[in-house]
N, CA, C and O of each residue as an XYZ file, in Angstrom:
688
protein
N       1.244     17.538     12.009
C       1.316     16.161     12.062
C       2.625     15.885     12.456
O       3.471     16.777     12.391
N       2.887     14.839     12.830
C       4.159     14.178     13.376
C       4.623     13.662     12.080
O       3.963     13.278     11.114
N       6.211     13.748     12.301
C       6.868     13.266     11.371
C       6.824     11.708     11.177
O       6.846     10.989     12.175
N       6.758     11.135      9.831
C       6.499      9.667      9.475
C       7.525      8.935      9.929
O       8.560      9.052      9.273
N       7.558      8.127     10.965
C       8.886      7.073     11.179
C       9.047      5.802     10.191
O      10.087      5.144     10.176
N       8.163      5.569      9.535
C       7.921      4.443      8.972
C       8.702      4.404      7.644
O       8.861      3.331      7.062
N       9.220      5.631      7.129
C       9.891      5.896      5.991
C      11.260      5.504      5.980
O      11.902      5.589      4.934
N      11.880      4.997      7.250
C      13.053      4.606      7.487
C      13.005      2.937      7.086
O      12.181      2.188      7.610
N      13.924      2.509      6.164
C      13.759      1.146      5.744
C      14.377      0.335      6.703
O      15.469      0.579      7.216
N      13.507     -0.853      6.993
C      14.020     -1.807      8.019
C      13.957     -3.399      7.573
O      13.351     -4.310      8.137
N      14.695     -3.442      6.498
C      14.914     -4.352      5.849
C      15.567     -5.762      6.723
O      16.591     -5.408      7.306
N      15.315     -6.943      6.917
C      16.078     -8.047      7.713
C      17.066     -8.591      6.489
O      17.020     -8.319      5.290
N      17.947     -9.429      7.199
C      18.800    -10.086      6.597
C      18.201    -11.153      5.694
O      18.584    -11.270      4.529
N      17.240    -11.952      6.238
C      16.441    -12.853      5.651
C      15.809    -12.393      4.372
O      15.865    -13.088      3.357
N      15.219    -11.255      4.409
C      14.741    -10.671      3.357
C      15.707    -10.275      2.402
O      15.256    -10.219      1.258
N      17.025     -9.953      2.545
C      17.893     -9.490      1.866
C      18.463    -10.735      1.169
O      19.012    -10.678      0.068
N      18.306    -11.812      1.845
C      18.961    -13.235      1.166
C      18.145    -13.632      0.318
O      18.604    -14.214     -0.665
N      16.836    -13.462      0.421
C      15.667    -13.922     -0.552
C      15.605    -13.021     -1.702
O      15.503    -13.545     -2.811
N      15.647    -11.803     -1.615
C      15.970    -11.123     -2.558
C      17.180    -11.248     -3.506
O      17.168    -11.073     -4.724
N      18.167    -11.565     -2.769
C      19.565    -11.944     -3.480
C      19.186    -13.263     -4.428
O      19.389    -13.311     -5.642
N      18.686    -14.160     -3.747
C      18.233    -15.610     -4.632
C      17.272    -15.121     -5.491
O      17.416    -15.699     -6.569
N      16.204    -14.196     -5.538
C      15.483    -13.870     -6.766
C      16.099    -13.240     -7.904
O      15.831    -13.509     -9.075
N      17.042    -12.284     -7.461
C      17.663    -11.607     -8.641
C      18.840    -12.626     -9.211
O      19.354    -12.439    -10.314
N      19.184    -13.647     -8.402
C      20.257    -14.677     -9.318
C      19.277    -15.343    -10.051
O      19.697    -15.699    -11.152
N      18.121    -15.635     -9.826
C      17.342    -16.566    -10.707
C      16.860    -15.864    -11.684
O      16.318    -16.505    -12.585
N      16.898    -14.698    -11.772
C      16.575    -13.838    -12.949
C      17.627    -12.814    -13.887
O      17.365    -12.043    -14.811
N      18.937    -13.173    -13.213
C      19.861    -12.086    -13.630
C      19.961    -12.364    -15.179
O      20.043    -11.407    -15.948
N      19.956    -13.589    -15.621
C      20.457    -13.695    -17.172
C      19.388    -13.736    -18.139
O      19.614    -13.900    -19.338
N      17.830    -13.544    -17.493
C      16.615    -13.733    -18.250
C      16.303    -12.145    -18.803
O      16.414    -11.090    -18.180
N      15.930    -12.349    -20.012
C      15.499    -11.116    -20.748
C      14.097    -10.764    -19.984
O      13.203    -11.585    -19.778
N      14.078     -9.557    -19.650
C      12.869     -9.024    -18.994
C      12.767     -9.202    -17.613
O      11.747     -8.920    -16.983
N      14.006     -9.759    -17.011
C      13.828    -10.161    -15.861
C      13.470     -9.383    -14.903
O      13.078     -9.876    -13.845
N      13.542     -7.846    -15.107
C      13.355     -6.890    -13.941
C      11.727     -7.014    -13.758
O      11.513     -7.011    -12.546
N      10.869     -7.090    -14.268
C       9.466     -7.349    -13.694
C       9.290     -8.394    -12.556
O       8.865     -8.153    -11.426
N       9.647     -9.466    -12.994
C       9.594    -10.565    -12.154
C      10.325    -10.489    -10.743
O       9.942    -11.035     -9.708
N      11.604     -9.598    -10.938
C      12.227     -9.442     -9.545
C      11.509     -8.099     -8.755
O      11.655     -7.986     -7.538
N      10.895     -7.311     -9.366
C      10.329     -6.152     -8.842
C       8.924     -6.967     -8.347
O       8.403     -6.626     -7.285
N       8.499     -7.754     -8.935
C       7.159     -8.233     -8.111
C       7.485     -8.924     -6.939
O       7.001     -8.654     -5.839
N       8.393     -9.916     -7.182
C       8.733    -10.926     -6.106
C       9.364     -9.758     -4.910
O       9.066     -9.929     -3.728
N      10.228     -8.604     -5.316
C      10.802     -7.934     -4.247
C       9.574     -7.396     -3.240
O       9.571     -7.434     -2.010
N       8.587     -6.910     -4.086
C       7.369     -6.324     -3.499
C       6.804     -7.363     -2.649
O       6.444     -6.960     -1.543
N       6.629     -8.668     -2.907
C       6.120     -9.636     -2.111
C       6.937     -9.775     -0.625
O       6.425     -9.881      0.490
N       8.378     -9.737     -0.984
C       9.091     -9.633      0.221
C       9.039     -8.829      1.319
O       8.943     -9.151      2.503
N       9.117     -7.686      0.786
C       9.243     -6.255      1.577
C       7.895     -5.438      1.690
O       7.764     -4.470      2.440
N       6.959     -5.908      0.903
C       5.633     -5.320      0.971
C       5.743     -3.823      0.151
O       4.602     -3.404     -0.050
N       6.453     -3.194     -0.210
C       6.724     -2.318     -1.200
C       8.473     -2.257     -1.517
O       9.327     -3.029     -1.081
N       8.655     -1.089     -2.406
C       9.838     -0.999     -3.070
C      10.606      0.138     -2.642
O      10.668      1.070     -3.444
N      11.297      0.271     -1.373
C      11.829      1.479     -1.067
C      13.433      1.736     -1.945
O      13.998      0.810     -2.527
N      13.867      2.852     -1.900
C      15.052      2.974     -2.685
C      16.025      2.322     -2.356
O      16.861      2.205     -3.252
N      16.361      1.625     -0.990
C      17.136      0.491     -0.821
C      17.145     -0.745     -1.469
O      18.154     -1.412     -1.701
N      15.891     -1.059     -1.780
C      15.685     -2.296     -2.346
C      15.918     -2.243     -3.721
O      16.490     -3.180     -4.278
N      15.426     -0.956     -4.523
C      15.687     -0.935     -5.675
C      17.163     -0.785     -6.289
O      17.533     -1.053     -7.432
N      17.893     -0.288     -5.223
C      19.322      0.059     -5.406
C      19.767     -1.638     -5.625
O      20.172     -2.041     -6.715
N      19.636     -2.470     -4.515
C      19.958     -3.709     -4.625
C      19.648     -4.493     -5.952
O      20.492     -5.210     -6.489
N      18.190     -4.278     -6.513
C      18.121     -4.894     -7.613
C      18.904     -4.309     -8.812
O      19.366     -5.067     -9.666
N      19.068     -2.878     -8.889
C      19.804     -2.322    -10.023
C      21.117     -2.942    -10.016
O      21.595     -3.288    -11.096
N      21.786     -3.133     -8.894
C      23.209     -3.408     -8.836
C      23.137     -5.130     -9.052
O      24.066     -5.591     -9.716
N      22.326     -5.899     -8.652
C      22.203     -7.342     -8.920
C      21.821     -7.548    -10.354
O      22.363     -8.519    -10.883
N      20.982     -6.825    -11.118
C      20.839     -7.030    -12.539
C      21.671     -6.158    -13.351
O      21.462     -6.137    -14.564
N      22.597     -5.428    -12.842
C      23.573     -4.611    -13.593
C      22.896     -3.588    -14.393
O      23.356     -3.293    -15.496
N      21.799     -2.994    -13.915
C      20.811     -1.993    -14.611
C      21.313     -0.499    -13.523
O      21.774     -0.481    -12.382
N      21.008      0.515    -14.385
C      21.143      1.920    -13.668
C      19.733      1.811    -12.699
O      18.731      1.124    -12.896
N      19.990      2.592    -11.771
C      19.084      2.848    -10.604
C      17.891      3.443    -11.279
O      16.764      3.096    -10.926
N      18.069      4.298    -12.206
C      17.060      5.074    -12.968
C      16.009      4.004    -13.848
O      14.816      4.151    -14.111
N      16.767      3.093    -14.124
C      15.968      2.100    -15.202
C      14.859      1.487    -14.142
O      13.646      1.572    -14.335
N      15.414      0.907    -13.086
C      14.470      0.271    -11.859
C      13.639      1.438    -11.517
O      12.492      1.368    -11.957
N      13.884      2.313    -10.957
C      12.956      3.429    -10.832
C      12.198      3.567    -11.814
O      11.046      3.250    -11.520
N      12.325      3.909    -12.888
C      11.368      3.887    -13.879
C      10.217      3.167    -14.191
O       9.116      3.646    -14.464
N      10.548      1.921    -14.134
C       9.678      0.454    -14.217
C       8.919      0.736    -13.179
O       7.741      1.008    -13.415
N       9.461      0.742    -11.592
C       8.785      0.834    -10.433
C       7.455      1.717    -10.474
O       6.375      1.418     -9.965
N       7.776      2.879    -11.198
C       6.966      4.032    -10.830
C       6.046      4.057    -12.205
O       4.926      4.568    -12.206
N       6.563      3.528    -13.224
C       5.589      3.358    -14.361
C       4.155      2.362    -14.122
O       3.040      2.620    -14.575
N       4.463      1.389    -13.439
C       3.265      0.308    -13.413
C       2.637      0.422    -11.902
O       3.281      0.160    -10.886
N       1.301      0.849    -11.926
C       0.668      1.122    -10.636
C       0.697     -0.114     -9.848
O       0.157      0.120     -8.767
N       1.124     -1.418     -9.930
C       1.294     -2.490     -9.354
C       2.109     -2.319     -8.171
O       1.925     -2.797     -7.052
N       3.093     -1.519     -8.610
C       4.185     -1.399     -7.241
C       3.964      0.038     -6.567
O       3.457      1.050     -7.051
N       4.495     -0.186     -5.323
C       4.346      0.594     -4.276
C       5.614      1.221     -3.657
O       6.273      0.389     -3.032
N       6.104      2.403     -3.664
C       7.409      3.111     -3.330
C       7.338      3.383     -1.642
O       8.371      3.386     -0.973
N       5.991      3.610     -1.036
C       5.791      3.459      0.311
C       5.242      2.501      0.843
O       4.548      1.769      0.136
N       5.389      2.237      2.207
C       4.776      0.814      2.927
C       3.128      0.926      3.029
O       2.467      1.946      3.220
N       2.754     -0.175      2.878
C       1.402     -0.219      3.102
C       1.119     -0.626      4.554
O       2.003     -1.217      5.174
N       0.042     -0.372      5.087
C      -0.632     -1.095      6.242
C      -0.800     -2.072      6.326
O      -0.718     -2.648      5.241
N      -1.146     -3.014      7.574
C      -1.559     -4.263      7.706
C      -3.125     -4.223      7.272
O      -3.749     -5.278      7.158
N      -3.739     -2.950      7.033
C      -5.180     -2.820      6.847
C      -5.060     -1.818      5.569
O      -4.564     -0.723      5.831
N      -5.366     -2.000      4.513
C      -5.433     -1.185      3.294
C      -6.634     -0.588      2.862
O      -7.421     -1.216      2.154
N      -6.843      0.555      3.222
C      -8.256      1.276      2.838
C      -7.960      2.074      1.681
O      -7.002      2.796      1.405
N      -9.047      1.760      1.052
C      -9.193      2.259     -0.587
C     -10.441      3.085     -0.627
O     -11.485      2.445     -0.500
N     -10.538      4.398     -0.781
C     -11.788      5.106     -1.087
C     -12.062      5.333     -2.422
O     -11.261      5.917     -3.151
N     -13.233      4.877     -2.835
C     -13.583      5.063     -4.361
C     -13.960      6.501     -4.560
O     -14.693      7.200     -3.860
N     -13.179      6.855     -5.877
C     -13.612      8.427     -6.292
C     -14.166      8.422     -7.538
O     -14.036      9.313     -8.377
N     -14.741      7.482     -7.641
C     -15.488      7.309     -9.163
C     -16.572      8.348     -8.800
O     -16.758      8.908     -7.720
N     -17.351      8.489    -10.160
C     -18.273      9.479    -10.177
C     -19.754      9.296     -9.396
O     -20.421     10.252     -8.999
N     -20.057      8.186     -9.282
C     -20.931      8.091     -8.550
C     -20.768      8.293     -6.965
O     -21.554      8.892     -6.230
N     -19.592      7.670     -6.613
C     -19.212      7.705     -5.122
C     -18.671      9.197     -4.823
O     -18.703      9.579     -3.654
N     -18.259      9.912     -5.657
C     -17.804     11.333     -5.582
C     -18.993     12.066     -5.134
O     -19.060     12.635     -4.044
N     -20.113     12.026     -6.180
C     -21.186     12.693     -5.950
C     -22.220     12.489     -4.730
O     -23.150     13.259     -4.493
N     -21.918     11.361     -4.014
C     -22.704     10.827     -2.749
C     -21.712     11.295     -1.772
O     -21.994     11.078     -0.593
N     -20.509     11.948     -2.052
C     -19.658     12.564     -0.769
C     -18.483     11.653     -0.287
O     -18.223     11.483      0.904
N     -17.754     11.045     -1.389
C     -16.662     10.147     -1.124
C     -15.502     11.131     -0.467
O     -14.862     10.879      0.555
N     -15.375     12.399     -1.357
C     -14.604     13.281     -0.684
C     -14.557     13.291      0.603
O     -13.560     12.980      1.256
N     -15.920     13.745      1.182
C     -15.880     13.892      2.522
C     -15.356     12.789      3.409
O     -14.745     13.019      4.453
N     -15.650     11.455      2.902
C     -15.213     10.093      3.347
C     -13.725     10.427      3.694
O     -13.295     10.568      4.839
N     -12.999     10.534      2.537
C     -11.532     10.509      2.560
C     -10.973     11.523      3.207
O      -9.841     11.311      3.643
N     -11.504     12.694      3.414
C     -11.151     13.921      4.151
C     -11.023     13.351      5.515
O      -9.940     13.365      6.101
N     -12.156     12.824      6.063
C     -12.578     12.250      7.491
C     -11.469     11.284      7.449
O     -10.860     11.522      8.492
N     -10.962     10.494      6.944
C     -10.137      9.282      7.157
C      -8.608      9.836      7.218
O      -7.840      9.381      8.065
N      -8.269     10.646      6.465
C      -7.159     11.541      6.532
C      -6.970     12.286      7.906
O      -5.894     12.435      8.487
N      -7.983     12.648      8.249
C      -7.920     13.351      9.887
C      -7.992     12.397     10.781
O      -7.228     12.452     11.745
N      -8.802     11.461     10.670
C      -8.869     10.434     11.862
C      -7.465      9.523     12.069
O      -7.017      9.136     13.148
N      -6.897      9.290     10.721
C      -5.673      8.345     10.718
C      -4.225      9.217     10.845
O      -3.125      8.786     11.190
N      -4.566     10.452     10.488
C      -3.310     11.586     10.809
C      -2.551     11.312      9.458
O      -1.363     11.635      9.462
N      -3.005     10.822      8.424
C      -2.136     10.479      7.074
C      -2.694     11.136      5.910
O      -3.777     11.690      6.099
N      -2.278     11.188      4.945
C      -2.797     11.511      3.660
C      -2.685     10.141      2.486
O      -1.948      9.159      2.577
N      -3.454     10.397      1.642
C      -3.699      9.323      0.434
C      -2.001      9.040      0.091
O      -1.152      9.893     -0.169
N      -1.850      7.701      0.179
C      -0.594      7.131     -0.213
C       0.304      7.070      0.948
O       1.516      6.955      0.770
N      -0.242      7.143      2.212
C       0.727      7.137      3.464
C       0.335      6.099      4.521
O      -0.833      5.709      4.518
N       1.137      5.647      5.362
C       0.857      4.641      6.257
C       1.019      5.037      7.554
O       2.104      5.501      7.903
N      -0.071      4.904      8.482
C       0.218      5.151      9.891
C       1.506      4.600     10.383
O       2.172      3.650      9.973
N       1.723      5.575     11.536
C       3.166      5.344     12.189
C       3.051      3.829     12.691
O       4.002      3.081     12.465
N       1.842      3.314     13.413
C       2.101      1.856     13.879
C       1.812      1.018     12.864
O       1.622     -0.099     13.346
N       1.648      1.011     11.333
C       1.486      0.262     10.398
C       0.149     -0.402     10.477
O       0.070     -1.393      9.750
N      -0.752     -0.162     11.058
C      -1.965     -0.617     10.839
C      -2.770     -0.569      9.796
O      -3.299     -1.544      9.261
N      -2.909      0.852      9.406
C      -3.777      1.362      8.137
C      -2.812      2.240      7.203
O      -1.984      3.057      7.608
N      -3.077      1.919      5.929
C      -2.634      2.865      4.591
C      -3.821      2.997      4.078
O      -4.758      2.202      4.140
N      -3.744      4.473      3.340
C      -4.894      4.980      2.621
C      -4.725      5.393      1.303
O      -3.884      6.229      0.972
N      -5.551      4.796      0.479
C      -5.397      5.206     -0.833
C      -6.632      5.424     -1.693
O      -7.633      5.020     -1.102
N      -6.886      5.919     -2.867
C      -8.082      6.164     -3.489
C      -8.175      5.586     -4.375
O      -7.096      5.209     -4.833
N      -9.382      5.185     -5.113
C      -9.438      4.204     -6.414
C     -10.511      4.919     -7.340
O     -11.435      5.530     -6.803
N     -10.409      4.856     -8.683
C     -11.499      5.430     -9.351
C     -12.774      4.669     -9.477
O     -13.790      5.338     -9.667
N     -12.879      3.352     -9.399
C     -14.060      2.728     -9.367
C     -13.831      1.256     -8.779
O     -12.732      0.731     -8.951
N     -14.888      0.549     -8.060
C     -14.529     -0.714     -7.519
C     -15.934     -1.382     -8.073
O     -16.161     -2.568     -7.833
N     -16.789     -0.646     -8.760
C     -17.933     -1.449     -9.418
C     -19.140     -1.730     -8.506
O     -19.889     -2.693     -8.673
N     -19.277     -0.763     -7.471
C     -20.496     -0.950     -6.655
C     -21.010      0.200     -6.395
O     -21.335      0.538     -5.257
N     -21.170      1.098     -7.675
C     -21.707      2.201     -7.894
C     -23.108      2.315     -7.298
O     -23.488      3.465     -7.079
N     -23.975      1.273     -6.987
C     -25.445      1.572     -6.389
C     -25.102      1.519     -4.638
O     -26.040      1.552     -3.842
N     -23.896      1.446     -4.246
C     -23.606      1.539     -2.727
C     -22.946      2.622     -2.595
O     -22.360      2.765     -1.522
N     -22.850      3.540     -3.468
C     -21.977      4.807     -3.197
C     -22.364      5.672     -1.980
O     -23.538      5.925     -1.712
N     -21.315      6.113     -1.257
C     -20.108      5.988     -1.558
C     -19.421      4.691     -0.760
O     -19.751      4.157      0.299
N     -18.421      4.420     -1.615
C     -17.799      2.882     -1.186
C     -16.428      3.172     -0.817
O     -15.742      3.953     -1.476
N     -15.954      2.494      0.338
C     -14.578      2.055      0.604
C     -14.195      0.548      0.836
O     -15.043     -0.273      1.186
N     -13.154      0.293      0.668
C     -12.789     -1.239      0.797
C     -11.634     -1.054      2.059
O     -10.908     -0.063      2.142
N     -11.613     -1.987      2.842
C     -10.463     -2.346      3.727
C     -10.263     -3.601      3.589
O     -11.073     -4.431      4.001
N      -9.020     -3.947      2.918
C      -8.694     -5.054      2.536
C      -9.493     -5.548      1.521
O      -9.635     -4.912      0.477
N     -10.078     -6.710      1.730
C     -11.463     -7.178      0.933
C     -13.030     -7.069      1.386
O     -14.033     -7.619      0.931
N     -12.879     -6.306      2.273
C     -14.201     -6.015      3.174
C     -14.792     -4.490      2.445
O     -14.121     -3.458      2.450
N     -16.062     -4.599      1.885
C     -16.357     -3.449      1.108
C     -17.642     -2.919      1.952
O     -18.558     -3.587      2.431
N     -17.442     -1.601      1.985
C     -18.380     -0.683      3.015
C     -18.997      0.213      2.264
O     -18.216      1.000      1.730
N     -20.267      0.400      1.997
C     -21.140      0.989      1.081
C     -22.081      2.083      1.892
O     -22.143      2.170      3.118
N     -22.715      2.801      1.052
C     -23.574      3.998      1.749
C     -22.776      4.276      2.867
O     -23.183      3.688      3.869
N     -21.799      4.955      3.044
C     -20.997      5.275      3.908
C     -21.302      6.720      4.572
O     -21.499      7.587      3.721
N     -21.367      7.083      5.682
C     -21.216      8.285      6.361
C     -20.014      8.318      7.143
O     -19.489      7.301      7.595
N     -19.474      9.747      7.343
C     -18.646     10.154      8.154
C     -18.701      9.491      9.656
O     -17.757      9.015     10.287
N     -19.970      9.588     10.014
C     -20.400      8.929     11.325
C     -20.044      7.598     11.571
O     -19.831      7.232     12.727
N     -19.951      6.792     10.577
C     -19.758      5.503     10.676
C     -18.353      4.936     10.767
O     -18.124      3.753     11.015
N     -17.429      5.864     10.549
C     -16.034      5.584     10.321
C     -15.270      5.070     11.558
O     -14.481      4.128     11.478
N     -15.526      5.701     12.660
C     -14.893      5.278     13.911
C     -15.206      3.830     14.099
O     -14.230      3.106     14.298
N     -16.374      3.278     14.072
C     -16.958      1.997     14.453
C     -16.184      0.998     13.622
O     -15.639     -0.018     14.053
N     -16.211      1.463     12.264
C     -15.282      0.612     11.264
C     -13.910      0.379     11.398
O     -13.423     -0.735     11.202
N     -13.186      1.466     11.756
C     -11.820      1.420     12.006
C     -11.553      0.914     13.210
O     -10.477      0.326     13.309
N     -12.395      0.995     14.374
C     -12.385      0.307     15.688
C     -12.096     -1.280     15.484
O     -11.226     -1.852     16.141
N     -12.873     -1.919     14.552
C     -12.710     -3.411     14.323
C     -11.403     -3.760     13.921
O     -10.929     -4.826     14.312
N     -10.554     -2.762     12.957
C      -9.571     -3.240     12.610
C      -8.282     -2.929     13.439
O      -7.205     -3.458     13.164
N      -8.457     -1.980     14.543
C      -7.686     -1.735     15.263
C      -7.677     -2.692     16.281
O      -6.552     -3.077     16.598
N      -8.606     -3.174     16.871
C      -8.806     -4.116     17.935
C      -8.395     -5.344     17.563
O      -7.723     -5.994     18.364
N      -8.729     -5.900     16.251
C      -8.252     -7.282     15.720
C      -6.790     -7.254     15.818
O      -6.320     -8.307     16.250
N      -5.873     -6.261     15.510
C      -4.559     -6.341     15.293
C      -3.690     -6.155     16.813
O      -2.635     -6.666     17.190
N      -4.499     -5.328     17.389
C      -3.961     -4.955     18.646
C      -4.229     -6.087     19.906
O      -3.391     -6.262     20.791
N      -5.180     -6.628     19.864
C      -5.740     -7.364     20.870
C      -4.669     -8.479     21.289
O      -4.590     -8.810     22.471
N      -3.878     -9.032     20.354
C      -2.784    -10.050     20.612
C      -3.381    -11.294     20.668
O      -2.700    -12.271     20.980
N      -4.787    -11.419     20.362
C      -5.615    -12.809     20.413
C      -5.440    -13.543     19.294
O      -4.902    -13.044     18.306
N      -5.831    -14.689     19.314
C      -5.651    -15.721     17.974
C      -7.028    -15.491     16.853
O      -7.331    -16.466     16.164
N      -7.519    -14.705     16.758
C      -8.635    -14.750     16.219
C      -8.667    -15.454     14.689
O      -9.729    -15.544     14.073
């Protein structure tokens, strides 16, 4: 598998300026770290170490304090997410109906593991415990779209829809 290049942080000056404004607005606020982390993730899409460092310095906290909060709450991601976020349900109903095979096939087709993003930034892959669609098991979601009663054979056609919508350059 090729080395992942998206792990190199590529923040912009505009993003950094916006983050500094957020930090300044919450600097004196007790418990200000949470809203700063939330807004930083909105700005960057995830919380790389460079962003955590800016937050720690800006709020006068240790990097370990910022990292501890960012890793404690599941709402925060330390790795980039793709334009299309794939989540495969591994709850009991989905698992017994073959969700593990769906997940393994997606890892192979996309060339990434759970928690990673493709080099082109189109897809990221995660697993979840239950999305409440047990009658449709096995289930995966791509963004807000739910796909149920999945088979490995359906995956290429499903993925193709998302690849073409982002790569076509059209105004869909």
